[in-house]
C-alpha positions as a Markdown table, in Angstrom:
| # | Residue | x | y | z |
|---|---|---|---|---|
| 1 | Met | -1.3 | -22.0 | 29.7 |
| 2 | Pro | 1.6 | -21.7 | 32.1 |
| 3 | Ala | 5.1 | -21.1 | 30.8 |
| 4 | Pro | 7.3 | -24.2 | 30.6 |
| 5 | Ala | 9.6 | -24.9 | 33.6 |
| 6 | Thr | 13.4 | -24.8 | 33.2 |
| 7 | Ile | 16.4 | -26.4 | 34.8 |
| 8 | Thr | 19.5 | -24.2 | 35.1 |
| 9 | Leu | 23.0 | -24.7 | 36.5 |
| 10 | Ser | 24.0 | -22.6 | 39.5 |
| 11 | Pro | 26.1 | -20.4 | 39.7 |
| 12 | Ser | 25.1 | -18.9 | 36.4 |
| 13 | Phe | 24.1 | -15.6 | 34.8 |
| 14 | Thr | 20.9 | -15.0 | 32.8 |
| 15 | Glu | 20.8 | -12.2 | 30.3 |
| 16 | Pro | 17.8 | -10.0 | 31.1 |
| 17 | Gly | 17.3 | -9.3 | 27.4 |
| 18 | Met | 15.4 | -11.7 | 25.2 |
| 19 | Ile | 15.8 | -12.7 | 21.5 |
| 20 | Met | 12.5 | -11.7 | 19.9 |
| 21 | Pro | 10.9 | -13.0 | 16.8 |
| 22 | Ser | 11.4 | -10.7 | 13.8 |
| 23 | Ala | 8.6 | -10.4 | 11.3 |
| 24 | Gln | 8.9 | -8.2 | 8.2 |
| 25 | Ala | 7.8 | -4.6 | 8.8 |
| 26 | Ser | 5.6 | -4.2 | 5.7 |
| 27 | His | 5.6 | -1.0 | 3.7 |
| 28 | Ala | 2.3 | -1.8 | 2.0 |
| 29 | Phe | 0.5 | 1.0 | 3.8 |
| 30 | Glu | 2.7 | 3.5 | 2.0 |
| 31 | Leu | 0.5 | 2.7 | -1.1 |
| 32 | Leu | -2.4 | 4.4 | 0.5 |
| 33 | Gly | -3.4 | 8.1 | 0.0 |
| 34 | Gly | -2.3 | 9.9 | 3.1 |
| 35 | Arg | 0.2 | 7.1 | 3.8 |
| 36 | Gly | -2.2 | 5.1 | 6.0 |
| 37 | Pro | -5.8 | 4.2 | 6.7 |
| 38 | Met | -8.4 | 6.9 | 7.2 |
| 39 | Ile | -10.1 | 6.8 | 10.6 |
| 40 | Lys | -13.6 | 7.8 | 9.6 |
| 41 | Leu | -15.8 | 4.8 | 10.3 |
| 42 | Gly | -18.5 | 5.1 | 12.9 |
| 43 | Glu | -19.6 | 2.3 | 15.3 |
| 44 | Gly | -21.2 | -0.5 | 13.3 |
| 45 | Asp | -20.8 | 1.1 | 9.9 |
| 46 | Leu | -21.2 | -1.8 | 7.4 |
| 47 | Val | -20.5 | -0.1 | 4.1 |
| 48 | Val | -18.4 | 2.8 | 2.9 |
| 49 | Tyr | -19.8 | 4.9 | 0.0 |
| 50 | Val | -17.9 | 7.4 | -2.1 |
| 51 | Asn | -19.7 | 9.7 | -4.5 |
| 52 | Arg | -18.4 | 10.1 | -8.1 |
| 53 | Leu | -19.2 | 12.9 | -10.6 |
| 54 | Asp | -18.8 | 12.7 | -14.3 |
| 55 | Val | -19.3 | 15.5 | -16.8 |
| 56 | Arg | -19.8 | 15.4 | -20.6 |
| 57 | Thr | -19.9 | 18.7 | -22.4 |
| 58 | Arg | -21.5 | 19.7 | -25.7 |
| 59 | Ile | -21.7 | 23.2 | -27.2 |
| 60 | Ser | -23.0 | 24.8 | -30.3 |
| 61 | Ser | -20.7 | 26.8 | -32.5 |
| 62 | Gly | -21.6 | 28.8 | -35.6 |
| 63 | Gln | -21.6 | 32.2 | -37.2 |
| 64 | Thr | -25.3 | 32.5 | -36.4 |
| 65 | Ala | -27.3 | 31.6 | -33.3 |
| 66 | Ala | -28.7 | 28.1 | -33.3 |
| 67 | Asn | -32.3 | 27.5 | -32.5 |
| 68 | Gln | -31.6 | 24.4 | -30.4 |
| 69 | Leu | -28.7 | 24.4 | -27.9 |
| 70 | Pro | -27.0 | 21.4 | -26.4 |
| 71 | Gly | -26.0 | 21.2 | -22.8 |
| 72 | Ile | -23.7 | 19.5 | -20.4 |
| 73 | Ala | -24.5 | 16.1 | -18.8 |
| 74 | Ile | -23.5 | 15.8 | -15.1 |
| 75 | Thr | -23.8 | 12.3 | -13.9 |
| 76 | Pro | -23.5 | 11.4 | -10.2 |
| 77 | Ser | -22.9 | 7.9 | -9.0 |
| 78 | Lys | -21.8 | 5.9 | -6.0 |
| 79 | Ile | -19.1 | 3.3 | -5.4 |
| 80 | Ser | -19.0 | 1.2 | -2.3 |
| 81 | Thr | -17.0 | -1.3 | -0.3 |
| 82 | Ala | -17.8 | -3.5 | 2.7 |
| 83 | Thr | -16.4 | -3.2 | 6.2 |
| 84 | Tyr | -15.4 | -6.1 | 8.4 |
| 85 | Leu | -15.2 | -6.4 | 12.1 |
| 86 | Asn | -11.9 | -8.1 | 13.1 |
| 87 | Arg | -11.9 | -9.8 | 16.5 |
| 88 | Leu | -9.7 | -12.1 | 18.5 |
| 89 | Arg | -9.0 | -12.9 | 22.2 |
| 90 | Ala | -6.6 | -14.2 | 24.8 |
| 91 | Glu | -7.3 | -15.8 | 28.1 |
| 92 | Trp | -5.0 | -16.4 | 31.1 |
| 93 | Asp | -5.1 | -16.7 | 34.9 |
| 94 | His | -2.9 | -15.6 | 37.7 |
| 95 | His | -0.9 | -18.9 | 37.6 |
| 96 | Asp | 0.0 | -18.2 | 33.9 |
| 97 | Ser | 1.1 | -14.7 | 34.7 |
| 98 | Ala | 3.2 | -15.8 | 37.6 |
| 99 | Ser | 5.0 | -18.5 | 35.7 |
| 100 | Tyr | 5.9 | -16.2 | 32.8 |
| 101 | Ser | 7.0 | -13.5 | 35.2 |
| 102 | Arg | 9.0 | -15.8 | 37.4 |
| 103 | Asn | 10.6 | -18.1 | 34.8 |
| 104 | Trp | 10.9 | -15.8 | 31.8 |
| 105 | Asn | 10.7 | -12.2 | 33.0 |
| 106 | Ile | 7.7 | -11.6 | 30.7 |
| 107 | Asn | 4.7 | -9.4 | 31.4 |
| 108 | Leu | 2.0 | -11.8 | 30.0 |
| 109 | Gln | -0.7 | -9.2 | 29.6 |
| 110 | Ala | 1.6 | -6.9 | 27.7 |
| 111 | Ala | 2.8 | -9.8 | 25.5 |
| 112 | Tyr | -0.8 | -10.8 | 24.7 |
| 113 | Ser | -1.8 | -7.1 | 24.0 |
| 114 | Leu | 1.1 | -6.7 | 21.5 |
| 115 | Gly | 0.5 | -10.1 | 19.9 |
| 116 | Leu | -3.2 | -9.2 | 19.4 |
| 117 | Arg | -2.3 | -5.9 | 17.9 |
| 118 | Gln | 0.2 | -7.5 | 15.5 |
| 119 | Ala | -2.5 | -9.9 | 14.4 |
| 120 | His | -4.8 | -7.0 | 13.5 |
| 121 | Val | -2.1 | -5.2 | 11.5 |
| 122 | Gln | -1.1 | -8.3 | 9.6 |
| 123 | Leu | -4.7 | -9.0 | 8.7 |
| 124 | Glu | -5.1 | -5.4 | 7.6 |
| 125 | Arg | -2.0 | -5.7 | 5.4 |
| 126 | Asn | -3.5 | -8.7 | 3.7 |
| 127 | Ala | -6.9 | -6.9 | 3.3 |
| 128 | Leu | -5.1 | -3.9 | 1.8 |
| 129 | Leu | -3.2 | -5.9 | -0.8 |
| 130 | Tyr | -5.5 | -8.9 | -1.4 |
| 131 | Gly | -8.9 | -8.1 | 0.1 |
| 132 | Ile | -11.1 | -10.0 | 2.5 |
| 133 | Asn | -13.3 | -11.1 | -0.4 |
| 134 | Pro | -11.1 | -10.8 | -3.5 |
| 135 | Ser | -14.0 | -11.9 | -5.8 |
| 136 | Asn | -15.6 | -8.6 | -5.0 |
| 137 | Gly | -12.6 | -6.7 | -6.4 |
| 138 | Glu | -11.3 | -6.0 | -2.9 |
| 139 | Gly | -7.6 | -5.4 | -2.4 |
| 140 | Leu | -5.3 | -3.3 | -4.5 |
| 141 | Ile | -4.1 | -6.1 | -6.7 |
| 142 | Asn | -7.7 | -7.0 | -7.5 |
| 143 | Thr | -8.7 | -3.5 | -8.5 |
| 144 | Ala | -10.8 | -3.6 | -11.7 |
| 145 | Gly | -9.2 | -1.5 | -14.3 |
| 146 | Ala | -5.7 | -1.3 | -12.7 |
| 147 | Tyr | -2.9 | -1.3 | -15.3 |
| 148 | Thr | -1.1 | -4.6 | -15.5 |
| 149 | Val | 2.2 | -5.2 | -17.3 |
| 150 | Thr | 4.9 | -7.9 | -17.4 |
| 151 | Leu | 8.6 | -7.1 | -17.7 |
| 152 | Pro | 9.5 | -7.9 | -21.3 |
| 153 | Ala | 12.8 | -9.5 | -22.4 |
| 154 | Asp | 15.8 | -7.2 | -22.7 |
| 155 | Thr | 18.0 | -6.9 | -25.8 |
| 156 | Asn | 19.9 | -10.0 | -24.7 |
| 157 | Ser | 16.6 | -12.0 | -24.4 |
| 158 | His | 16.7 | -12.1 | -20.6 |
| 159 | Ser | 13.4 | -11.6 | -18.8 |
| 160 | Asn | 14.5 | -12.4 | -15.2 |
| 161 | Val | 15.5 | -9.4 | -12.9 |
| 162 | Thr | 18.8 | -11.0 | -11.8 |
| 163 | Leu | 19.9 | -11.4 | -15.5 |
| 164 | Tyr | 18.3 | -8.3 | -16.9 |
| 165 | Asp | 20.4 | -5.5 | -18.4 |
| 166 | Pro | 20.6 | -3.0 | -15.4 |
| 167 | Gly | 20.4 | 0.1 | -17.5 |
| 168 | Gln | 17.4 | -1.2 | -19.5 |
| 169 | Leu | 15.6 | -2.3 | -16.3 |
| 170 | Ala | 16.0 | 1.2 | -14.8 |
| 171 | Gln | 14.7 | 2.8 | -18.0 |
| 172 | Trp | 11.8 | 0.4 | -18.1 |
| 173 | Leu | 10.8 | 1.4 | -14.5 |
| 174 | Ile | 11.1 | 5.1 | -15.4 |
| 175 | Gln | 8.8 | 4.6 | -18.4 |
| 176 | Gln | 6.2 | 2.9 | -16.1 |
| 177 | Val | 6.2 | 6.0 | -13.9 |
| 178 | Ile | 5.7 | 8.2 | -17.0 |
| 179 | Ala | 2.9 | 6.0 | -18.2 |
| 180 | Leu | 1.3 | 6.2 | -14.7 |
| 181 | Lys | 1.5 | 10.0 | -14.5 |
| 182 | Thr | 0.1 | 10.2 | -18.1 |
| 183 | Arg | -2.9 | 8.0 | -17.2 |
| 184 | Thr | -3.7 | 10.2 | -14.2 |
| 185 | Asn | -3.0 | 13.5 | -16.0 |
| 186 | Gln | -0.2 | 14.4 | -13.5 |
| 187 | Leu | 2.7 | 15.1 | -15.9 |
| 188 | Gly | 4.4 | 18.4 | -15.1 |
| 189 | Thr | 3.9 | 18.4 | -11.4 |
| 190 | Pro | 5.9 | 16.7 | -8.6 |
| 191 | Arg | 4.2 | 13.7 | -7.1 |
| 192 | Arg | 4.8 | 11.0 | -4.5 |
| 193 | Ile | 5.4 | 7.7 | -6.3 |
| 194 | Thr | 5.2 | 4.5 | -4.2 |
| 195 | Met | 6.7 | 1.2 | -5.2 |
| 196 | Val | 6.3 | -1.9 | -3.0 |
| 197 | Gly | 7.5 | -5.4 | -3.8 |
| 198 | Pro | 9.4 | -8.4 | -2.4 |
| 199 | Gln | 12.8 | -8.0 | -0.8 |
| 200 | Arg | 14.5 | -10.3 | -3.3 |
| 201 | Thr | 13.3 | -8.4 | -6.3 |
| 202 | Leu | 13.6 | -4.8 | -5.1 |
| 203 | Gly | 16.6 | -5.6 | -3.0 |
| 204 | Phe | 18.5 | -6.8 | -6.0 |
| 205 | Met | 17.9 | -3.4 | -7.7 |
| 206 | Glu | 19.5 | -1.6 | -4.7 |
| 207 | Gly | 22.8 | -3.3 | -5.3 |
| 208 | Glu | 23.0 | -3.9 | -9.1 |
| 209 | Ile | 25.3 | -1.3 | -10.8 |
| 210 | Val | 24.1 | 0.2 | -14.1 |
| 211 | Gln | 26.6 | 0.7 | -16.9 |
| 212 | Val | 28.5 | 3.9 | -17.3 |
| 213 | Thr | 27.1 | 4.2 | -20.8 |
| 214 | Ser | 23.6 | 3.9 | -19.5 |
| 215 | Phe | 23.6 | 6.5 | -16.7 |
| 216 | Gln | 26.4 | 8.9 | -15.8 |
| 217 | Arg | 26.8 | 10.8 | -12.5 |
| 218 | Val | 29.5 | 12.0 | -10.2 |
| 219 | Gly | 31.5 | 8.8 | -9.6 |
| 220 | Ala | 30.1 | 7.3 | -12.8 |
| 221 | Gly | 29.9 | 3.5 | -12.6 |
| 222 | Ser | 28.6 | 3.4 | -9.0 |
| 223 | Ala | 24.9 | 4.1 | -9.5 |
| 224 | Thr | 22.5 | 1.2 | -8.9 |
| 225 | Ile | 19.3 | 0.6 | -10.6 |
| 226 | Arg | 17.4 | 2.2 | -7.7 |
| 227 | Leu | 19.7 | 5.3 | -7.7 |
| 228 | Glu | 19.2 | 5.9 | -11.4 |
| 229 | Phe | 15.5 | 5.4 | -11.0 |
| 230 | Glu | 15.2 | 7.9 | -8.1 |
| 231 | Lys | 17.6 | 10.4 | -9.5 |
| 232 | Val | 16.0 | 10.7 | -12.9 |
| 233 | Leu | 12.5 | 11.0 | -11.4 |
| 234 | Ala | 13.7 | 13.7 | -9.0 |
| 235 | Glu | 15.6 | 15.7 | -11.5 |
| 236 | Ala | 13.2 | 15.4 | -14.4 |
| 237 | Gly | 9.8 | 15.8 | -12.7 |
| 238 | Gly | 10.5 | 16.5 | -9.0 |
| 239 | Asp | 8.9 | 13.2 | -8.0 |
| 240 | Val | 9.7 | 11.6 | -4.7 |
| 241 | Leu | 10.0 | 7.8 | -4.7 |
| 242 | Thr | 8.8 | 5.8 | -1.7 |
| 243 | Trp | 10.5 | 2.4 | -2.0 |
| 244 | Gly | 9.2 | -0.4 | 0.3 |
| 245 | Tyr | 9.0 | -4.1 | 0.8 |
| 246 | Asp | 6.5 | -6.8 | 1.3 |
| 247 | Asp | 7.4 | -10.4 | 0.8 |
| 248 | Thr | 3.8 | -11.7 | 0.6 |
| 249 | Leu | 4.0 | -10.3 | -3.0 |
| 250 | Ile | 6.4 | -13.2 | -4.0 |
| 251 | Gly | 4.7 | -15.3 | -6.6 |
| 252 | Lys | 1.6 | -13.0 | -6.9 |
| 253 | Gly | 2.4 | -11.7 | -10.4 |
| 254 | Ala | 1.3 | -13.2 | -13.7 |
| 255 | Gly | 2.4 | -16.8 | -14.2 |
| 256 | Gly | 3.9 | -17.0 | -10.6 |
| 257 | Thr | 6.2 | -14.1 | -11.1 |
| 258 | Asp | 6.8 | -11.5 | -8.3 |
| 259 | Met | 4.4 | -8.7 | -8.0 |
| 260 | Val | 5.6 | -5.1 | -7.7 |
| 261 | Ile | 2.9 | -2.5 | -7.1 |
| 262 | Leu | 3.6 | 1.0 | -8.4 |
| 263 | Ala | 1.1 | 3.6 | -7.3 |
| 264 | Leu | 0.4 | 7.3 | -7.3 |
| 265 | Pro | -1.5 | 7.5 | -4.0 |
| 266 | Asp | -2.4 | 11.2 | -4.2 |
| 267 | Val | -3.3 | 13.4 | -7.1 |
| 268 | Glu | -4.4 | 16.9 | -7.6 |
| 269 | Pro | -6.3 | 18.6 | -10.4 |
| 270 | Leu | -3.9 | 20.5 | -12.7 |
| 271 | His | -5.3 | 23.8 | -14.0 |
| 272 | Gly | -4.5 | 26.0 | -17.0 |
| 273 | Pro | -4.4 | 29.8 | -17.1 |
| 274 | Ala | -7.2 | 31.6 | -15.5 |
| 275 | Gly | -10.1 | 31.9 | -17.9 |
| 276 | Leu | -8.5 | 29.3 | -20.2 |
| 277 | Asp | -8.6 | 26.2 | -18.0 |
| 278 | Thr | -9.7 | 23.1 | -19.8 |
| 279 | Asn | -10.0 | 21.4 | -16.4 |
| 280 | Val | -11.9 | 24.0 | -14.6 |
| 281 | Phe | -14.7 | 21.6 | -13.6 |
| 282 | Ala | -12.3 | 19.7 | -11.4 |
| 283 | Gly | -12.2 | 22.7 | -9.1 |
| 284 | Leu | -15.7 | 21.9 | -7.8 |
| 285 | Glu | -15.7 | 21.2 | -4.1 |
| 286 | Pro | -15.5 | 18.9 | -2.2 |
| 287 | Gly | -12.9 | 16.9 | -4.2 |
| 288 | Leu | -11.2 | 13.7 | -3.1 |
| 289 | Asn | -7.5 | 13.6 | -4.1 |
| 290 | Phe | -6.7 | 10.1 | -2.7 |
| 291 | Thr | -6.5 | 7.4 | -5.4 |
| 292 | Thr | -6.3 | 4.5 | -2.9 |
| 293 | Ala | -8.0 | 4.2 | 0.4 |
| 294 | Met | -8.7 | 2.1 | 3.4 |
| 295 | Tyr | -11.1 | 3.0 | 6.1 |
| 296 | Gln | -11.0 | 2.1 | 9.8 |
| 297 | Asp | -13.0 | 3.0 | 12.9 |
| 298 | Met | -10.1 | 3.6 | 15.3 |
| 299 | Pro | -6.3 | 4.0 | 15.0 |
| 300 | Ala | -5.6 | 1.1 | 17.4 |
| 301 | Pro | -7.7 | -2.0 | 18.3 |
| 302 | Arg | -10.2 | -1.7 | 21.2 |
| 303 | Glu | -9.3 | -4.0 | 24.1 |
| 304 | Ile | -12.1 | -5.3 | 26.3 |
| 305 | Ile | -10.9 | -6.9 | 29.5 |
| 306 | Ala | -13.3 | -8.9 | 31.6 |
| 307 | Pro | -13.0 | -11.5 | 34.4 |
| 308 | Leu | -13.7 | -15.1 | 33.9 |
| 309 | Thr | -14.6 | -17.8 | 36.4 |
| 310 | Ala | -11.9 | -19.1 | 38.8 |
| 311 | Gly | -10.0 | -15.8 | 38.6 |
| 312 | Ala | -9.1 | -15.9 | 35.0 |
| 313 | Thr | -8.9 | -12.9 | 32.6 |
| 314 | Asp | -10.4 | -12.5 | 29.2 |
| 315 | Leu | -9.0 | -10.0 | 26.7 |
| 316 | Val | -10.9 | -9.3 | 23.5 |
| 317 | Ser | -9.4 | -7.1 | 20.8 |
| 318 | Glu | -11.5 | -5.7 | 18.0 |
| 319 | Lys | -11.4 | -3.2 | 15.1 |
| 320 | Arg | -13.5 | -2.5 | 12.0 |
| 321 | Ser | -11.8 | -2.0 | 8.7 |
| 322 | Thr | -12.4 | -2.1 | 5.0 |
| 323 | Ser | -10.1 | -3.8 | 2.5 |
| 324 | Gly | -7.8 | -1.8 | 0.3 |
| 325 | Trp | -9.7 | 0.2 | -2.2 |
| 326 | Gly | -8.6 | 1.5 | -5.6 |
| 327 | Leu | -10.7 | 4.6 | -6.0 |
| 328 | Arg | -8.9 | 5.6 | -9.2 |
| 329 | Pro | -7.8 | 2.3 | -10.9 |
| 330 | Glu | -5.6 | 4.2 | -13.4 |
| 331 | Ala | -3.3 | 5.3 | -10.5 |
| 332 | Ile | -2.3 | 1.6 | -9.8 |
| 333 | Ser | 0.3 | -0.3 | -11.9 |
| 334 | Leu | 0.7 | -4.0 | -11.2 |
| 335 | Leu | 4.1 | -5.0 | -12.5 |
| 336 | Ser | 5.0 | -8.7 | -12.9 |
| 337 | Leu | 8.7 | -9.3 | -12.7 |
| 338 | Ala | 10.3 | -12.8 | -12.8 |
| 339 | Tyr | 13.0 | -13.0 | -10.2 |
């Protein structure tokens, strides 16, 4: 539809710049292995399959040779997730373009193109976190087998983040990372840890000072909960913390609390000394080190422009994508924190 007409007073000056809407730039895609979706889907692929391999070993041990020997059991299996074709469109004619250009200094086709692209990314963010069909276990917070925990009360019986003892909260978060690395057998190696949650919850941790008796550093008494969390992880295990925000996680935790997702998006098999490696089977190729994944058919939406009757233009935007997929549920911690 045409842009609205305006009445202005002359003489006057019109600022060429425009106040634009500001949506939150979500960091949810940092939760993915490789820090983003994998562009691997072909045209029309309806399902993504990933092969799994399990091994169970048995061995005979004795001072004399046994007549019957056990063996190892290698069990292959497949897991799968559906893909979805996401499409939307915009339509305009030359009168619409002229009115936006003349009255508002806006390139209408560029505005529609960016708006359509934003719609795709926002849908993909929702699919990543919550899935297109959550009942099928799609979305990271619906991953079957993901570790769930609720922030317990501190020693002062406070269970809300804003009232919680800052030192105890920092220590609790550190323990969640240790538990995460323990479940994934990644202790002893530096890893990228990603934590994404609402601005009000994680933002509070950026400014709340921990007690000097809880954590001391140069300029003791100035470290926030986040700084203690990051510094201990970096100095103790060499871990790098990726800290991000997404306000759609408000109220998504247990009992209406805020959800904070703690994930270890990439792992690697850790090996012992040559010849004495109790994890040697994990060196079989090809291995997949991502613990979370999302598949797409192209990095940016395809735009199909076609003419309509009476000189109008039709712009269709489409892209195929899966929901967020927890390939290794033990690498995802779902933390419920009351604000």
